[in-house]
C-alpha positions in Angstrom: -90.0 -0.1 69.1 -88.9 -3.7 69.7 -86.2 -4.5 67.1 -86.3 -8.1 65.9 -86.3 -9.9 62.6 -89.9 -10.6 61.7 -91.6 -12.5 59.0 -94.7 -11.0 57.5 -97.6 -12.6 55.6 -97.5 -12.1 51.8 -101.3 -11.3 51.8 -102.1 -9.4 54.9 -99.9 -7.6 57.4 -99.9 -10.1 60.3 -96.4 -11.2 61.2 -94.3 -13.2 63.6 -94.8 -10.8 66.4 -97.7 -13.1 66.8 -95.7 -16.0 68.4 -98.2 -18.6 67.3 -98.6 -17.5 63.7 -98.0 -20.2 61.0 -97.1 -19.7 57.3 -97.4 -22.0 54.4 -94.8 -22.5 51.7 -96.1 -19.4 49.9 -95.9 -17.2 52.9 -99.6 -17.1 53.5 -100.5 -16.9 57.2 -103.1 -19.0 59.1 -105.1 -15.8 59.8 -105.7 -15.4 56.1 -106.5 -19.1 55.7 -109.0 -19.1 58.5 -110.6 -16.0 57.0 -110.9 -17.6 53.5 -112.2 -20.9 54.9 -114.6 -19.6 57.5 -115.3 -15.9 57.5 -115.6 -15.3 53.7 -118.3 -18.0 53.2 -120.2 -16.8 56.2 -120.1 -13.2 55.0 -121.1 -14.1 51.5 -124.1 -16.1 52.8 -125.2 -13.5 55.5 -124.2 -10.0 54.3 -126.9 -7.8 52.8 -129.5 -10.5 53.4 -132.8 -8.6 54.2 -134.6 -11.8 55.1 -132.1 -12.9 57.7 -131.8 -9.4 59.2 -135.5 -8.9 59.3 -135.9 -12.2 61.0 -133.3 -11.2 63.6 -135.1 -7.8 64.2 -138.5 -9.6 64.5 -136.9 -12.0 67.0 -135.6 -9.1 69.1 -139.0 -7.5 69.1 -140.8 -10.7 70.0 -138.4 -11.3 72.9 -138.8 -7.8 74.2 -142.5 -7.5 73.7 -143.4 -7.6 77.4 -140.4 -5.5 78.4 -139.8 -1.8 78.5 -137.0 -2.1 75.9 -136.4 -4.4 73.0 -132.7 -4.4 73.5 -129.7 -2.7 75.2 -126.8 -1.2 73.3 -123.5 -0.1 74.9 -122.5 3.2 73.2 -118.8 4.0 73.5 -118.8 6.7 70.9 -116.7 4.5 68.6 -117.7 3.8 65.0 -119.3 0.3 65.4 -121.5 1.1 68.3 -122.5 4.5 66.8 -123.5 2.9 63.5 -125.4 0.2 65.3 -127.4 2.9 67.2 -128.1 4.7 63.9 -129.4 1.6 62.3 -131.5 0.3 65.2 -133.1 3.6 65.8 -133.7 5.1 62.3 -134.2 2.0 60.2 -135.6 -0.7 62.5 -137.3 1.4 65.1 -136.3 -0.8 68.0 -136.9 0.4 71.5 -133.2 0.5 72.4 -131.8 1.3 75.9 -128.7 3.2 75.1 -126.1 2.7 77.8 -122.7 4.3 78.3 -120.1 3.1 80.7 -117.7 5.9 81.8 -114.4 4.5 83.1 -112.8 7.9 83.4 -110.9 7.8 80.0 -113.4 9.3 77.5 -111.9 11.6 74.9 -113.6 14.9 74.3 -114.4 13.7 70.8 -116.1 10.5 72.1 -118.2 12.6 74.5 -119.1 15.0 71.7 -120.1 12.1 69.3 -122.3 10.5 71.8 -124.1 13.7 72.7 -124.6 14.6 69.0 -126.3 11.3 68.2 -128.4 11.3 71.3 -129.6 14.9 70.6 -130.4 14.3 67.0 -132.2 11.0 67.6 -134.0 12.4 70.6 -133.4 9.4 72.8 -132.4 9.0 76.5 -128.8 8.0 77.4 -128.1 6.1 80.6 -124.6 6.5 81.9 -122.9 4.3 84.5 -119.8 6.0 86.0 -117.3 3.4 87.4 -115.9 4.2 90.8 -112.7 6.0 89.9 -110.6 5.0 93.0 -111.3 1.3 92.4 -110.8 1.7 88.6 -107.5 3.5 89.3 -106.3 0.8 91.7 -107.2 -2.0 89.4 -105.5 -0.2 86.5 -102.3 0.3 88.5 -102.4 -3.4 89.5 -102.3 -4.3 85.8 -99.3 -2.0 85.2 -97.5 -3.6 88.2 -98.3 -7.1 86.9 -96.1 -6.8 83.9 -98.6 -8.2 81.5 -99.4 -6.8 78.0 -103.2 -6.6 78.3 -103.4 -3.6 80.7 -106.6 -2.3 79.0 -108.5 -5.2 80.5 -110.0 -3.3 83.4 -111.8 -0.9 81.1 -113.0 -3.6 78.7 -114.2 -5.8 81.6 -116.1 -2.9 83.1 -117.9 -2.2 79.8 -119.1 -5.7 79.3 -119.9 -6.6 82.9 -122.0 -3.5 83.3 -124.0 -4.4 80.2 -124.6 -8.0 81.5 -125.9 -6.9 84.9 -128.0 -4.1 83.6 -129.7 -6.4 81.1 -130.4 -8.9 83.8 -131.7 -6.3 86.3 -134.0 -4.7 83.7 -135.2 -7.9 82.1 -133.8 -7.0 78.7 -133.6 -10.1 76.6 -131.2 -8.9 73.9 -127.8 -7.3 74.1 -126.6 -5.7 70.9 -122.9 -6.0 70.1 -121.2 -4.0 67.5 -118.7 -6.7 66.8 -118.4 -7.8 63.2 -116.4 -9.8 60.7 -116.0 -7.1 58.1 -113.7 -5.0 60.2 -112.7 -7.6 62.9 -112.3 -10.8 60.9 -108.8 -11.2 62.3 -108.5 -11.5 66.1 -105.8 -10.3 68.3 -103.4 -13.1 69.3 -103.9 -14.4 72.8 -100.3 -13.4 73.7 -101.1 -9.8 72.8 -104.5 -9.4 74.4 -105.7 -12.1 76.8 -109.4 -12.8 77.5 -110.8 -9.7 79.2 -113.6 -11.9 80.7 -111.3 -14.2 82.7 -112.3 -13.0 86.2 -110.0 -15.5 87.9 -107.0 -13.9 86.1 -108.2 -10.3 86.8 -108.7 -11.0 90.5 -105.3 -12.7 90.9 -103.5 -9.8 89.4 -105.5 -7.4 91.6 -104.9 -9.4 94.8 -101.2 -9.6 94.1 -100.6 -6.0 93.2 -103.4 -3.8 94.6 -103.2 -1.5 97.6 -106.9 -1.6 98.5 -107.3 -5.4 98.3 -111.0 -5.2 97.7 -113.3 -4.3 94.8 -116.7 -3.3 96.3 -118.1 -1.3 93.5 -116.3 -2.3 90.3 -118.5 -4.3 87.9 -117.2 -7.9 87.7 -118.6 -10.8 85.6 -117.4 -14.3 85.5 -117.6 -16.3 82.3 -120.0 -18.8 83.9 -122.4 -15.9 84.7 -122.6 -14.4 81.3 -122.0 -17.5 79.1 -124.1 -20.0 80.9 -126.5 -18.3 83.5 -127.5 -15.4 81.4 -127.7 -17.3 78.1 -129.4 -20.5 79.2 -131.2 -19.6 82.4 -132.2 -16.0 81.8 -132.5 -16.4 78.0 -130.5 -13.2 77.3 -128.9 -13.3 73.9 -126.0 -11.3 72.6 -126.4 -10.6 68.9 -124.2 -8.9 66.2 -126.5 -7.4 63.5 -123.5 -5.8 61.6 -122.7 -9.3 60.3 -126.0 -9.3 58.4 -125.3 -6.2 56.4 -122.6 -5.2 54.0 -120.7 -3.2 56.6 -118.1 -0.8 55.2 -116.0 1.4 57.4 -115.6 4.4 55.1 -119.3 4.3 54.2 -120.4 4.1 57.9 -118.1 7.1 58.7 -119.6 9.1 55.8 -123.1 8.3 56.8 -122.6 9.2 60.5 -120.7 12.4 59.6 -123.5 13.6 57.3 -126.4 12.8 59.7 -124.9 13.7 63.0 -121.7 15.7 62.3 -120.0 12.6 63.9 -116.2 12.9 63.9 -113.9 9.9 63.2 -110.9 8.8 65.2 -107.3 8.4 64.0 -107.5 4.6 64.7 -110.0 2.0 65.9 -110.7 2.2 69.7 -109.2 5.7 70.1 -112.5 7.0 71.6 -110.8 6.0 74.9 -107.8 8.1 75.8 -106.3 5.2 77.7 -106.7 2.8 74.8 -105.2 5.4 72.5 -102.1 5.5 74.8 -102.1 1.7 75.3 -102.5 0.7 71.6 -100.7 3.6 70.1 -97.6 3.6 72.3 -97.4 1.3 75.2 -98.1 -2.1 73.6 -95.9 -1.6 70.5 -93.1 0.0 72.5 -92.9 -2.3 75.4 -93.9 -5.6 73.7 -93.6 -5.1 70.0 -97.3 -5.8 69.5 -99.2 -3.4 67.2 -102.9 -4.0 67.2 -103.2 -2.0 63.9 -101.8 -5.2 62.2 -104.9 -7.1 63.3 -107.2 -4.2 62.4 -105.6 -3.5 59.0 -105.4 -7.2 58.1 -109.2 -7.4 58.7 -109.7 -4.5 56.4 -107.4 -6.0 53.8 -109.2 -9.3 53.8 -112.6 -7.6 53.5 -111.2 -5.5 50.6 -111.5 -2.2 52.4 -107.8 -1.4 52.6 -104.8 -2.1 50.4 -101.8 -4.0 51.8 -99.5 -1.2 50.5 -101.4 1.5 52.4 -101.4 -0.7 55.5 -97.7 -1.2 55.4 -97.1 2.5 54.9 -99.1 3.3 58.0 -97.3 0.6 60.0 -93.9 2.1 59.2 -94.3 4.4 62.1 -96.3 4.7 65.3 -99.8 6.1 65.1 -98.8 8.8 67.7 -96.3 11.6 67.1 -93.4 12.2 69.6 -95.3 15.2 70.8 -98.5 13.2 71.3 -96.6 10.5 73.1 -95.2 13.0 75.6 -98.7 14.5 76.2 -100.4 11.2 76.6 -97.6 9.8 78.9 -98.0 12.8 81.2 -101.7 12.6 81.1 -101.9 8.9 82.0 -99.4 9.5 84.9 -101.3 12.4 86.2 -104.7 10.6 85.9 -103.3 7.7 87.9 -101.8 10.0 90.4 -98.2 8.7 89.9 -95.0 10.3 88.8 -93.9 9.8 85.2 -90.8 8.1 86.6 -93.1 5.4 88.1 -94.9 5.0 84.8 -91.5 4.7 83.1 -90.5 2.0 85.5 -93.6 0.0 84.5 -92.6 0.4 80.8 -89.1 -1.0 81.5 -89.8 -3.6 84.1 -89.6 -7.4 83.4 -92.5 -8.7 81.3 -95.1 -11.3 82.4 -97.8 -13.3 80.5 -101.2 -14.4 81.5 -100.0 -17.9 82.5 -97.9 -16.3 85.3 -101.2 -15.6 87.1 -104.2 -17.8 87.9 -106.4 -18.2 84.9 -109.1 -20.1 83.1 -107.4 -20.4 79.8 -108.1 -24.2 79.7 -111.8 -23.5 80.1 -111.8 -20.9 77.4 -110.0 -23.3 75.1 -112.6 -26.0 75.7 -115.4 -23.5 75.1 -113.8 -22.4 71.8 -113.6 -26.0 70.6 -117.2 -26.7 71.5 -118.3 -23.5 69.7 -116.4 -24.5 66.6 -117.9 -28.0 66.6 -121.4 -26.3 66.9 -120.5 -23.9 64.1 -120.8 -20.9 66.3 -117.1 -20.0 66.4 -115.4 -19.0 63.1 -112.2 -17.2 64.1 -108.9 -18.6 65.1 -108.6 -18.8 68.9 -105.1 -18.5 70.2 
């Protein structure tokens, strides 16, 4: 772990490992202030509102009336997407195209959870397998780049595949499991940079890849999915979980009872690479622990006590034995020696601005969204 004197918020567990965090005289951080000013009122006005949710469902059905499917949902096997599938299929009877993107890092539990739900619900599952050689080369390029956000190739593949599949099949609504109840606090930009900045992705790839060309890997530029799909193809991305009283423990219990669905040790651990990245690599190499963001979100939505969160954060989420196993697994999967992977762990660090990027455009977009009332979280 990175040893440094850090200041922690008196209300949540965000701290000065976020280099842009601000505290008031009482030690309250700007994440908490933003949540109280923007997220809380939004949740209070929207959560558990049958009228608003029914209106959204009706809109989805109307938009998909002449299509084979009402909507498309990316199913990772994680809690949020699994609960969304359960709701859309059993309660709202939407004709949902269930789509899974296999980047080569699925855990056995994720695969099992997906299969259990598909079998019980009696629905079809469409799976897109990302070309492993290109995935591997892009993943290694991010290791070699020295940046913190080495999980970007996987995240980008998920979203880009959804966008293109929706366009190709004339599906007008993309269902997103994102929500303010468990994700009201965002990862600082210095921790996890925008996974949709294609300019940044390609510059990292061009500087560090061995193949120098991505022929099959799904790529989506912000102008494609934010402007072309939205305004020209009229494809919407919606987040229904913001319209219900979404509780993590309650969702896990419901899925467990109906599908024998098995929870994960931490959020996003349905991916073996993300488990390695968030559970070991990021906190060890950079001192960034994404659990602080996740736990702070749960603290602010009154689903977790600050005391329990601090107790969990007193140690890594992975044991020493698990770290050794995952370290070897990642090296073997990427077809490199553990000594090479260790070199990437210890090499000089870089940040997103060391590579070509569209951070300024993202910043302008965020300001516009806030002015329009469409952006409620702090962008960093």
